[in-house]
C-alpha positions in Angstrom: -1.7 -37.1 8.5 -2.5 -33.6 7.4 0.0 -30.8 8.1 -1.1 -28.6 11.0 -2.2 -25.1 9.8 -1.9 -22.2 12.2 -4.7 -19.6 11.8 -5.2 -16.1 13.2 -7.6 -13.3 12.5 -6.7 -9.6 12.2 -8.6 -6.4 11.7 -7.9 -3.3 9.7 -10.0 -0.1 10.0 -10.0 2.5 7.3 -11.7 5.8 8.3 -12.2 7.6 5.0 -14.0 10.7 3.9 -17.2 9.0 2.6 -17.3 5.8 4.7 -15.7 3.8 7.5 -14.6 0.2 6.8 -13.6 -2.8 9.0 -11.9 -5.6 7.2 -11.4 -8.9 9.0 -8.8 -11.1 7.5 -7.6 -14.7 8.1 -3.8 -15.2 8.4 -2.5 -18.7 7.7 0.9 -20.2 8.3 1.5 -23.3 6.1 4.9 -25.0 6.0 6.6 -21.9 7.2 4.9 -19.5 4.7 2.3 -16.9 5.6 -0.9 -16.3 3.5 -4.0 -14.2 4.1 -7.5 -14.1 2.8 -10.5 -11.9 3.4 -13.0 -13.0 6.0 -15.5 -10.2 6.1 -15.9 -6.5 5.2 -18.1 -4.1 7.1 -18.8 -0.6 5.6 -20.7 2.2 7.4 -21.6 5.3 5.3 -20.5 8.2 7.5 -19.5 11.2 5.3 -16.9 12.9 7.5 -15.6 14.8 4.5 -18.8 16.8 4.2 -18.0 18.5 7.5 -14.2 18.6 7.2 -13.9 20.0 3.7 -16.7 22.6 4.1 -16.4 23.7 7.7 -12.9 22.6 8.6 -14.1 20.3 11.4 -16.2 17.3 12.2 -19.6 18.3 13.6 -21.2 16.7 16.6 -23.6 14.5 14.6 -20.9 12.8 12.6 -18.7 12.6 15.6 -21.3 10.6 17.4 -21.8 8.4 14.4 -18.1 7.8 14.2 -17.9 6.9 17.9 -20.8 4.4 17.6 -19.3 2.9 14.5 -15.9 2.2 16.2 -17.7 0.8 19.2 -19.6 -1.6 17.0 -16.4 -2.5 15.2 -14.8 -3.3 18.6 -17.6 -5.8 19.4 -17.2 -7.4 16.0 -13.5 -7.7 16.6 -14.1 -9.3 20.0 -16.5 -11.9 18.7 -14.1 -12.7 15.9 -11.2 -13.2 18.4 -9.0 -10.6 16.7 -5.4 -10.8 17.9 -4.0 -7.7 16.2 -5.4 -4.6 14.4 -4.5 -1.4 12.7 -6.8 1.6 12.4 -6.0 4.6 10.1 -7.8 7.8 9.3 -7.2 9.6 6.0 -8.1 12.9 4.3 -11.1 14.0 6.3 -9.4 13.6 9.6 -6.2 15.2 8.2 -8.2 18.2 7.2 -10.4 18.5 10.4 -9.2 20.9 13.1 -10.8 18.7 15.8 -9.7 15.4 14.2 -7.0 14.6 16.8 -9.3 15.4 19.7 -12.1 13.1 18.3 -9.7 10.2 17.9 -8.3 10.8 21.4 -11.9 10.6 22.7 -12.5 7.4 20.8 -9.4 5.9 22.2 -10.5 6.7 25.8 -14.0 5.3 25.1 -13.1 2.1 23.2 -9.3 1.5 23.7 -9.1 1.5 19.9 -6.1 3.6 18.8 -6.5 5.3 15.5 -3.6 7.1 13.7 -4.1 9.9 11.1 -1.8 9.1 8.2 -0.3 11.3 5.5 -1.3 11.1 1.9 2.2 9.8 1.1 1.9 7.0 3.6 -1.6 6.1 2.3 -0.2 5.9 -1.2 2.6 3.5 -0.1 0.2 1.2 1.7 -2.2 1.0 -1.2 0.7 0.3 -3.6 1.9 -2.6 -1.4 -1.0 -4.7 -2.6 -0.1 -7.6 -5.0 -1.5 -6.9 -8.5 0.5 -9.3 -10.6 -2.5 -11.5 -11.3 -4.0 -8.5 -13.2 -1.0 -6.9 -14.9 1.4 -9.8 -15.1 5.1 -8.9 -14.9 4.7 -5.5 -16.4 7.6 -3.3 -15.0 5.8 0.0 -15.4 2.5 0.7 -13.7 0.5 3.4 -12.0 -2.0 3.2 -9.1 -4.8 5.8 -8.8 -6.8 5.7 -5.6 -9.7 8.1 -5.5 -11.3 8.8 -2.1 -13.8 11.4 -0.9 -11.2 13.9 0.0 -8.0 13.1 -1.9 -6.6 11.2 -4.9 -3.3 9.3 -4.5 -1.2 8.5 -7.5 1.7 6.1 -7.3 4.0 5.4 -10.2 6.3 2.4 -10.6 9.1 2.4 -13.2 11.1 -0.7 -13.9 9.4 -2.3 -10.9 10.7 0.4 -8.5 8.7 3.2 -6.8 9.3 6.2 -9.1 7.0 8.9 -7.9 3.9 9.3 -5.6 1.8 12.2 -4.7 -1.5 13.0 -2.9 -3.8 15.6 -4.4 -6.7 17.4 -2.6 -9.1 16.2 -5.3 -11.8 13.8 -4.3 -15.5 12.9 -4.8 -16.8 14.7 -1.7 -14.7 17.8 -2.5 -16.1 17.8 -6.1 -19.7 17.5 -4.8 -19.2 20.6 -2.7 -17.4 22.6 -5.5 -14.2 22.7 -3.5 -11.8 21.7 -6.3 -10.3 24.7 -8.1 -9.2 25.0 -11.6 -5.6 25.4 -10.4 -5.9 22.1 -8.6 -6.8 20.4 -11.8 -4.0 22.1 -13.6 -1.4 21.1 -11.0 -2.8 17.5 -11.2 -2.4 17.5 -15.0 1.0 19.1 -14.9 2.3 16.5 -12.4 1.0 13.6 -14.4 2.5 14.9 -17.7 5.8 15.6 -16.0 6.1 12.2 -14.3 4.2 9.6 -16.3 3.8 10.7 -19.9 7.2 9.4 -21.1 7.0 6.0 -19.4 6.4 3.3 -22.0 3.6 0.8 -21.8 2.5 1.9 -18.4 -0.4 0.0 -17.0 -3.1 1.7 -14.9 -4.7 0.2 -11.7 -7.8 1.8 -10.3 -8.5 1.6 -6.6 -11.6 2.6 -4.6 -15.2 1.7 -4.0 -16.5 3.9 -6.9 -14.2 2.5 -9.6 -15.2 -1.0 -8.3 -18.8 -0.2 -8.8 -18.3 1.4 -12.2 -16.3 -1.7 -13.3 -19.1 -4.0 -12.2 -21.8 -1.9 -14.0 -19.7 -1.9 -17.2 -20.2 -5.6 -17.6 -16.5 -6.3 -18.2 -15.4 -9.7 -17.1 -13.6 -9.9 -13.7 -9.9 -10.0 -14.1 -10.0 -8.2 -17.5 -9.2 -4.5 -18.1 -11.9 -1.9 -18.7 -11.3 0.1 -21.9 -11.4 3.9 -21.8 -14.4 3.9 -24.2 -16.3 1.4 -22.0 -15.5 3.5 -18.9 -16.8 6.7 -20.7 -20.0 5.1 -21.9 -20.7 3.7 -18.3 -20.2 7.1 -16.8 -22.5 8.7 -19.4 -25.1 6.1 -18.7 -24.9 6.9 -14.9 -25.1 10.7 -15.6 -28.4 10.2 -17.4 -30.0 8.0 -14.7 -32.4 9.3 -12.1 -31.9 8.7 -8.4 -34.8 6.2 -8.5 -33.1 4.3 -11.3 -29.8 4.2 -9.5 -31.4 3.0 -6.3 -33.8 0.4 -7.7 -32.3 -0.7 -11.0 -28.6 -0.5 -10.2 -29.1 -1.2 -6.5 -26.5 1.5 -5.5 -26.3 2.5 -1.9 -27.8 5.9 -1.2 -24.5 7.4 -0.2 -23.0 6.2 -3.5 -25.4 7.7 -6.0 -24.3 11.4 -5.8 -20.5 10.6 -5.6 -19.9 7.9 -8.2 -19.9 10.1 -11.2 -17.6 12.9 -9.7 -15.2 10.2 -8.5 -15.3 8.4 -11.9 -14.4 11.7 -13.6 -11.2 11.8 -11.7 -10.1 8.4 -13.0 -11.1 9.4 -16.5 -9.2 12.6 -16.2 -6.0 10.7 -15.6 -6.7 8.3 -18.5 -7.4 11.2 -20.9 -4.4 13.2 -19.7 -1.9 10.3 -20.2 -3.6 8.8 -23.2 -4.1 5.5 -21.4 -6.6 3.2 -23.1 -7.5 0.8 -20.4 -7.7 0.4 -16.6 -7.4 -2.7 -14.4 -9.7 -2.7 -11.3 -8.7 -5.2 -8.6 -10.8 -5.3 -5.5 -8.1 -4.0 -3.2 -7.6 -0.8 -1.1 -6.1 0.8 1.9 -7.5 -1.8 4.4 -6.0 -4.6 2.3 -2.5 -3.0 2.3 -2.8 -2.5 6.0 -3.1 -6.3 6.4 0.4 -6.7 4.9 1.7 -4.1 7.4 0.3 -6.1 10.2 1.9 -9.3 9.0 5.3 -7.6 8.6 5.2 -5.8 12.0 3.0 -7.6 14.5 2.0 -11.1 13.5 3.9 -13.9 15.2 3.1 -17.6 15.1 
């Protein structure tokens, strides 16, 4: 007779600066141990950062898109019999003067509660993902998570959290020429001060753009992408027309103008620290949020 397996579904919502994501995950309890796997991922390209970083607030058009997106997510959660969820908003909402009011409106309309989290909290959640299958038992490693509005860097030394920081450097900010030279200098200075002396540090890249760059590079899944391969892939993308990106590479329209600026941020870190390769697991904020749910809310 087979052992009974208890199964639940949970949802995590990540409201970023370039897109909004709903991740539905399966939670299993087998012989007293809890495991989880991805069920489905839904991504809606709403560029909240375009408003937030240029005007300081979310405009009515993107507010309406956001409300409709969360309403659609609620229906998806209902038909999937979701028992628990977490919903977090990041850089664009942190920066928008009307961010809290919009999320309060959404809560009243949908009963979905969304929290605006700090860059530090975002970093810790991202870093909670298990990456041992990629880097093995290496004690020194660094996460870099590039979003539309911010870049989070989390450094582990001897398997312990050493330093983490959020920088106001992101793909949407770069597109709108909102990243100053002093911001780059502060980023570089912090990296050199906190990571340059750590021996054999391994780099883990997080985010939709690095995932796409990795796929386009042709590197085998599970292997690291070399700095030279990363550079050549970025150069190839820079030379391509919009038509080529859309039809040949099949990139989403909201990805084509942001993939190179975002890629440049990862490459900047590699160049600054002299790191020769980067691991690219398909994980992010929404995945780390699943672990938070398991630790705080899931009961079998």
